[in-house]
DRENLOVEX-505948 format. One record per residue (C-alpha): x, y, z; residue in one letter. Coordinates in nm, 4 decimals. Each point is the difference from the previous one (the first is absolute). Layout:
N
{node {X; Y; Z}; "A"};
...
***
This chain:
279
{node {-0.8578; -3.5157; 13.0331}; "M"};
{node {0.1381; 0.2031; 0.3097}; "K"};
{node {0.1158; -0.1630; 0.3013}; "I"};
{node {0.0009; 0.0284; 0.3214}; "G"};
{node {0.1360; -0.1478; 0.3388}; "I"};
{node {-0.2671; -0.0323; 0.2921}; "F"};
{node {0.1764; 0.0157; 0.3662}; "N"};
{node {-0.2860; -0.2197; 0.1549}; "H"};
{node {0.1997; -0.0661; 0.3287}; "H"};
{node {0.0895; 0.2430; 0.2792}; "S"};
{node {0.2674; 0.1996; -0.1221}; "I"};
{node {0.1244; 0.1105; 0.3491}; "A"};
{node {0.3361; -0.2303; -0.0317}; "D"};
{node {0.0098; 0.1470; -0.3883}; "K"};
{node {0.0928; 0.3955; -0.0705}; "D"};
{node {-0.2235; 0.0363; -0.2762}; "P"};
{node {0.2272; 0.3004; -0.1609}; "A"};
{node {0.2691; -0.2990; -0.0606}; "I"};
{node {-0.3431; -0.2544; -0.1135}; "L"};
{node {-0.1288; 0.2882; -0.2380}; "A"};
{node {0.3711; 0.0890; -0.0943}; "Q"};
{node {0.0730; -0.3365; -0.1340}; "R"};
{node {-0.2753; -0.0732; -0.1383}; "A"};
{node {0.0021; 0.3299; -0.2204}; "E"};
{node {0.3831; -0.0932; -0.1120}; "E"};
{node {-0.1367; -0.3398; -0.1225}; "F"};
{node {-0.2865; 0.1178; -0.2088}; "G"};
{node {-0.3039; -0.0117; 0.1816}; "F"};
{node {-0.2899; 0.2596; -0.0301}; "D"};
{node {-0.1205; -0.0284; 0.2945}; "A"};
{node {0.0387; 0.0198; 0.3784}; "F"};
{node {-0.3290; -0.0760; 0.1852}; "W"};
{node {-0.1181; -0.0220; 0.4045}; "L"};
{node {-0.2479; -0.0794; 0.1590}; "R"};
{node {-0.1641; 0.1425; 0.3415}; "E"};
{node {-0.1633; -0.1085; 0.3270}; "H"};
{node {-0.0378; 0.2655; 0.1997}; "P"};
{node {-0.0838; -0.2189; 0.3387}; "I"};
{node {-0.1122; -0.3486; 0.0238}; "I"};
{node {-0.2008; -0.0877; 0.3258}; "P"};
{node {0.0604; -0.2648; 0.2069}; "V"};
{node {-0.3431; -0.1394; -0.0738}; "V"};
{node {-0.1107; -0.0617; -0.2882}; "T"};
{node {-0.3736; -0.2009; -0.1791}; "S"};
{node {0.2596; -0.1472; -0.2603}; "G"};
{node {0.3379; -0.0690; -0.0508}; "P"};
{node {0.2950; 0.2102; -0.0409}; "V"};
{node {0.3504; -0.0942; -0.0271}; "P"};
{node {0.2294; 0.1485; 0.2434}; "D"};
{node {0.2302; 0.1440; -0.2327}; "V"};
{node {-0.2707; 0.2898; -0.0631}; "L"};
{node {0.1132; 0.1425; 0.3331}; "A"};
{node {0.3207; 0.0340; -0.0976}; "E"};
{node {-0.0869; 0.1922; -0.2770}; "T"};
{node {0.1808; 0.3889; -0.0357}; "V"};
{node {-0.1558; 0.3485; -0.1369}; "D"};
{node {0.0500; -0.0417; -0.3614}; "P"};
{node {-0.0559; 0.3230; -0.0399}; "F"};
{node {0.3057; 0.0737; 0.1780}; "I"};
{node {0.2181; -0.2698; -0.0910}; "A"};
{node {-0.0785; 0.1152; -0.3972}; "L"};
{node {0.1115; 0.3160; 0.0496}; "A"};
{node {0.3221; -0.1350; 0.1072}; "R"};
{node {0.0130; -0.1947; -0.2897}; "A"};
{node {-0.0347; 0.2794; -0.1741}; "S"};
{node {0.2991; 0.1841; 0.0610}; "A"};
{node {0.1831; -0.2247; -0.0747}; "V"};
{node {-0.1213; -0.1497; -0.3717}; "T"};
{node {-0.0895; 0.2213; -0.2775}; "K"};
{node {-0.2733; -0.1832; -0.2871}; "T"};
{node {-0.1535; -0.2568; 0.1884}; "I"};
{node {-0.3244; 0.0204; 0.0810}; "K"};
{node {-0.1105; 0.0224; 0.3984}; "L"};
{node {-0.3565; -0.2083; 0.1028}; "G"};
{node {-0.2451; -0.0789; 0.2988}; "T"};
{node {-0.1587; -0.3026; -0.1033}; "S"};
{node {-0.2095; 0.1045; 0.1932}; "I"};
{node {-0.0586; 0.2657; 0.2105}; "C"};
{node {-0.3333; -0.0771; 0.2219}; "V"};
{node {-0.1222; 0.3686; -0.0554}; "V"};
{node {-0.2939; -0.0007; 0.2352}; "P"};
{node {0.2563; -0.0249; 0.2853}; "E"};
{node {0.1094; 0.3304; -0.0716}; "H"};
{node {-0.0684; 0.3304; 0.0492}; "N"};
{node {-0.0106; 0.1586; -0.3549}; "P"};
{node {0.0952; 0.3370; 0.0127}; "L"};
{node {0.3338; -0.1707; 0.2229}; "L"};
{node {0.0401; -0.2615; -0.2808}; "L"};
{node {-0.0537; 0.2545; -0.3244}; "A"};
{node {0.2884; 0.1948; 0.1332}; "K"};
{node {0.2024; -0.3097; 0.0214}; "E"};
{node {-0.0784; -0.1354; -0.3380}; "V"};
{node {0.0959; 0.3196; -0.1875}; "A"};
{node {0.3228; 0.0435; 0.2421}; "T"};
{node {0.1327; -0.3435; -0.1226}; "L"};
{node {-0.1345; 0.0173; -0.4020}; "D"};
{node {0.2379; 0.3831; 0.0836}; "H"};
{node {0.2641; -0.1192; 0.1001}; "F"};
{node {0.0371; -0.3249; -0.1835}; "S"};
{node {-0.0190; 0.1636; -0.3520}; "G"};
{node {-0.3851; -0.1175; -0.0661}; "G"};
{node {0.0707; -0.3393; 0.0353}; "R"};
{node {-0.2837; -0.0812; 0.3288}; "F"};
{node {-0.2324; -0.2938; -0.0928}; "L"};
{node {-0.2859; 0.0286; 0.2308}; "F"};
{node {-0.1392; -0.3689; 0.0460}; "G"};
{node {-0.3036; 0.0440; 0.2330}; "I"};
{node {-0.2600; -0.2305; 0.1392}; "G"};
{node {-0.2761; 0.0413; 0.2722}; "A"};
{node {0.1820; -0.2920; 0.2641}; "G"};
{node {-0.1322; -0.3481; 0.0704}; "F"};
{node {0.0687; -0.0283; 0.3642}; "I"};
{node {-0.3309; 0.1639; 0.1574}; "Q"};
{node {0.1264; 0.0085; 0.3837}; "E"};
{node {0.3210; 0.2105; -0.1178}; "G"};
{node {-0.1728; 0.1899; -0.2635}; "S"};
{node {-0.2856; 0.1115; 0.3033}; "E"};
{node {0.2391; 0.1254; 0.2271}; "I"};
{node {0.1315; 0.2190; -0.2489}; "M"};
{node {-0.3721; 0.1706; -0.0070}; "G"};
{node {-0.0687; -0.2182; -0.3779}; "V"};
{node {-0.3851; -0.0512; -0.0873}; "D"};
{node {0.0483; -0.3434; -0.0218}; "W"};
{node {-0.3218; -0.1431; -0.2431}; "E"};
{node {0.0578; 0.3077; -0.1692}; "H"};
{node {0.3727; 0.0673; 0.0022}; "R"};
{node {0.0363; -0.0003; -0.4372}; "W"};
{node {-0.2780; 0.3136; 0.0596}; "T"};
{node {0.2327; 0.1716; 0.2558}; "Q"};
{node {0.2873; -0.1156; -0.2449}; "T"};
{node {-0.1378; 0.1980; -0.2769}; "R"};
{node {-0.1043; 0.2930; 0.2023}; "E"};
{node {0.4195; 0.0426; 0.1402}; "A"};
{node {0.1319; -0.0390; -0.3701}; "I"};
{node {-0.2825; 0.2318; -0.0920}; "M"};
{node {0.1615; 0.2630; 0.2237}; "A"};
{node {0.2861; -0.0471; -0.0694}; "M"};
{node {0.0078; 0.0526; -0.3273}; "K"};
{node {-0.0884; 0.3007; 0.0502}; "A"};
{node {0.2488; 0.1143; 0.2497}; "L"};
{node {0.2691; -0.1511; -0.3310}; "W"};
{node {-0.2132; 0.2397; -0.2492}; "T"};
{node {-0.0808; 0.3211; 0.1309}; "T"};
{node {0.1650; 0.2589; 0.1556}; "E"};
{node {-0.3032; 0.0322; 0.2584}; "E"};
{node {-0.1727; -0.3346; 0.0489}; "A"};
{node {-0.2927; -0.0837; 0.2252}; "E"};
{node {-0.2365; -0.3200; -0.0128}; "Y"};
{node {-0.3457; -0.0652; 0.1872}; "H"};
{node {-0.1098; -0.3428; 0.0441}; "G"};
{node {-0.1111; -0.2650; 0.2570}; "R"};
{node {0.3515; -0.1029; 0.1427}; "Y"};
{node {0.1810; 0.3781; -0.0942}; "Y"};
{node {-0.0640; 0.2671; -0.0097}; "D"};
{node {0.2670; 0.3525; -0.0447}; "F"};
{node {0.0031; 0.3483; -0.0051}; "L"};
{node {0.2177; 0.1158; -0.3447}; "P"};
{node {0.3116; -0.0606; 0.1024}; "V"};
{node {0.3779; -0.0312; -0.1386}; "R"};
{node {0.2064; -0.2945; -0.0505}; "S"};
{node {0.3014; 0.0499; -0.0840}; "F"};
{node {0.2301; -0.1443; -0.2183}; "P"};
{node {-0.1742; -0.1239; -0.2654}; "K"};
{node {0.0849; -0.3929; -0.1282}; "P"};
{node {0.2683; 0.0582; -0.3106}; "A"};
{node {-0.2575; -0.1834; -0.2324}; "Q"};
{node {-0.2631; 0.1821; -0.1382}; "K"};
{node {-0.3018; -0.0310; 0.0857}; "P"};
{node {0.1667; -0.2692; 0.2715}; "H"};
{node {0.1186; -0.3309; 0.1072}; "P"};
{node {-0.1361; -0.2647; -0.2072}; "P"};
{node {-0.2862; -0.1262; 0.2415}; "L"};
{node {0.0200; -0.4155; -0.0488}; "L"};
{node {-0.2750; -0.1745; 0.2187}; "L"};
{node {0.0386; -0.3651; 0.1636}; "G"};
{node {-0.2038; -0.2941; -0.0101}; "G"};
{node {-0.3188; -0.2024; -0.1038}; "R"};
{node {-0.2323; 0.1899; 0.1679}; "A"};
{node {-0.3297; -0.0616; -0.1634}; "K"};
{node {-0.0719; 0.3746; -0.1621}; "N"};
{node {0.4113; 0.0078; -0.0246}; "L"};
{node {-0.0358; 0.0982; -0.4153}; "F"};
{node {-0.2864; 0.2691; 0.0153}; "K"};
{node {0.2412; 0.2103; 0.2747}; "R"};
{node {0.3653; -0.0191; -0.1844}; "I"};
{node {-0.2192; 0.1049; -0.3136}; "V"};
{node {-0.1323; 0.2476; 0.2043}; "E"};
{node {0.2428; 0.1922; 0.1915}; "Y"};
{node {0.3616; -0.2310; -0.0709}; "G"};
{node {0.2468; -0.0692; -0.2068}; "D"};
{node {0.0525; -0.4219; -0.0014}; "G"};
{node {-0.0971; -0.2655; 0.1918}; "W"};
{node {0.2565; -0.1336; 0.2423}; "L"};
{node {-0.0157; -0.4310; 0.0256}; "L"};
{node {0.0408; -0.0945; 0.3662}; "P"};
{node {0.2300; -0.2305; 0.1577}; "Y"};
{node {-0.1894; -0.3284; 0.2142}; "I"};
{node {0.1633; -0.1715; 0.1859}; "P"};
{node {0.1584; -0.2764; -0.0224}; "P"};
{node {0.1229; 0.0207; -0.3226}; "R"};
{node {-0.3575; -0.0266; -0.1716}; "S"};
{node {-0.0111; 0.2520; -0.3903}; "L"};
{node {-0.3102; 0.0948; -0.1513}; "I"};
{node {0.0183; -0.1698; -0.3451}; "S"};
{node {0.0957; 0.1783; -0.3656}; "P"};
{node {-0.3915; -0.0932; -0.0974}; "E"};
{node {-0.1132; 0.1927; 0.3259}; "Q"};
{node {0.2502; 0.2977; -0.1192}; "I"};
{node {-0.1471; -0.0198; -0.3780}; "R"};
{node {-0.3386; 0.0303; 0.1334}; "Q"};
{node {0.0862; 0.2722; 0.2448}; "G"};
{node {0.1713; 0.1598; -0.2533}; "R"};
{node {-0.2953; -0.0207; -0.2519}; "E"};
{node {-0.2627; 0.1256; 0.2936}; "V"};
{node {0.2139; 0.3434; 0.0457}; "L"};
{node {0.0311; 0.0505; -0.3962}; "N"};
{node {-0.3671; -0.0568; -0.0100}; "E"};
{node {-0.0699; 0.2530; 0.2809}; "L"};
{node {0.2648; 0.2740; -0.1162}; "A"};
{node {-0.1419; -0.0874; -0.3023}; "S"};
{node {-0.3196; 0.1062; 0.0824}; "R"};
{node {-0.0053; 0.3120; 0.2099}; "V"};
{node {0.2403; 0.1011; -0.3209}; "G"};
{node {0.3318; -0.0325; 0.2028}; "R"};
{node {0.3271; -0.1693; -0.1990}; "D"};
{node {0.0382; -0.3710; 0.0932}; "P"};
{node {0.3647; 0.0702; -0.0226}; "K"};
{node {0.0288; 0.2864; 0.2735}; "S"};
{node {-0.0302; -0.3075; 0.2319}; "I"};
{node {0.1805; -0.2062; 0.1280}; "Q"};
{node {0.0588; -0.3771; 0.1129}; "V"};
{node {0.2895; -0.0166; 0.2752}; "V"};
{node {0.0332; -0.4299; 0.0385}; "A"};
{node {0.1378; -0.1910; 0.2923}; "F"};
{node {0.2574; -0.2835; -0.0287}; "A"};
{node {0.1168; -0.2137; 0.3414}; "W"};
{node {0.3004; -0.1331; -0.2283}; "L"};
{node {0.1614; 0.1392; -0.3383}; "P"};
{node {-0.1296; -0.3098; -0.2251}; "E"};
{node {0.0625; 0.1529; -0.3766}; "L"};
{node {-0.3536; -0.2116; -0.0614}; "D"};
{node {-0.1915; 0.1612; 0.2166}; "T"};
{node {0.1251; 0.3078; -0.0274}; "L"};
{node {-0.0368; 0.0464; -0.4130}; "K"};
{node {-0.3711; -0.1786; 0.0489}; "A"};
{node {-0.0652; 0.2559; 0.2082}; "F"};
{node {0.1129; 0.3133; -0.2723}; "E"};
{node {-0.1795; -0.2673; -0.2660}; "E"};
{node {-0.2851; 0.0513; 0.2268}; "A"};
{node {-0.0087; 0.3810; 0.0155}; "G"};
{node {0.2047; 0.0965; 0.2395}; "A"};
{node {0.2761; 0.3287; -0.0349}; "D"};
{node {0.2071; -0.0930; 0.3372}; "A"};
{node {0.0487; -0.2429; 0.2794}; "V"};
{node {0.1513; 0.0042; 0.3256}; "R"};
{node {0.1820; -0.2792; 0.1498}; "I"};
{node {0.0396; -0.1036; 0.3098}; "S"};
{node {0.3187; 0.0082; 0.2269}; "L"};
{node {-0.0617; -0.1895; 0.2648}; "E"};
{node {0.3157; -0.1035; 0.1667}; "T"};
{node {0.1477; 0.1770; 0.3389}; "A"};
{node {0.3268; 0.1791; 0.0593}; "G"};
{node {0.1640; 0.2097; -0.1881}; "E"};
{node {0.2696; -0.1985; -0.1361}; "K"};
{node {-0.2401; -0.2747; -0.0764}; "E"};
{node {-0.2507; 0.2579; -0.1794}; "A"};
{node {0.2926; 0.1513; -0.2586}; "L"};
{node {0.0389; -0.3814; -0.0321}; "A"};
{node {-0.3645; -0.1312; -0.1194}; "K"};
{node {0.0536; 0.3959; -0.1789}; "L"};
{node {0.2813; -0.0985; -0.2559}; "E"};
{node {-0.1853; -0.3299; -0.0440}; "E"};
{node {-0.3128; 0.1514; -0.1153}; "I"};
{node {0.1270; 0.2307; -0.1936}; "A"};
{node {0.2498; -0.2693; -0.2769}; "R"};
{node {-0.3477; -0.1468; 0.0055}; "T"};
{node {-0.2633; 0.2351; -0.0972}; "V"};
{node {0.2685; 0.2737; -0.1439}; "L"};
{node {0.2549; -0.2131; -0.1378}; "G"};
***
């Protein structure tokens, strides 16, 4: 099973280039960063203050890509409907192009209603809007002259370059536990990105096993190879028994949380995790 690092807290006080470079040296498969474009001061539900300190993952990952050669670079997650898909498609393609095809596009539809609505998201139909954005971006990534005509996005033929290094495009990993998530993955995604759920609750190995079985069944039903769909788990702590249970349940990869603040502390914790899970 592939093992990556997920920077859970803000990296404003830690250089993503240094973290990613060290993660690559230790042998981790991927380096993941989250996204929260804006956090309203007043929300209907609890939102950790640290989310407001999250930096732009595309700029941070681009910085990391310049000092690394092999480690994958992922968003966990990018809140797709809070972006214009024409601009987001170019950001994704540019990062994938210059990193040599190392980008993993973890996507979601958002969980903070007030913030999403500020950004123009149709909250009740945010996954429908997300699907349209993905379809529009796929057209931009794979055709010389792309157009899209939908409810939320509508544009005449345009040219968008560069194209992604990965063909037809970077892996689309859908995050969350929404009711129809597995159907969406089989329809237009490449994998299931299991969510991180504060404070430190986990989706169990049995839930992973059940999800893997549903994905396999839905994929087979439409003639798709179930092996073409990845399952990427999440772990708060580098516990070998937990990681082994995830792998046995059907996870192809896992990302482990790197929670510490401050660059010195983060690098020390990264080394500790590496010793535990990579030997």
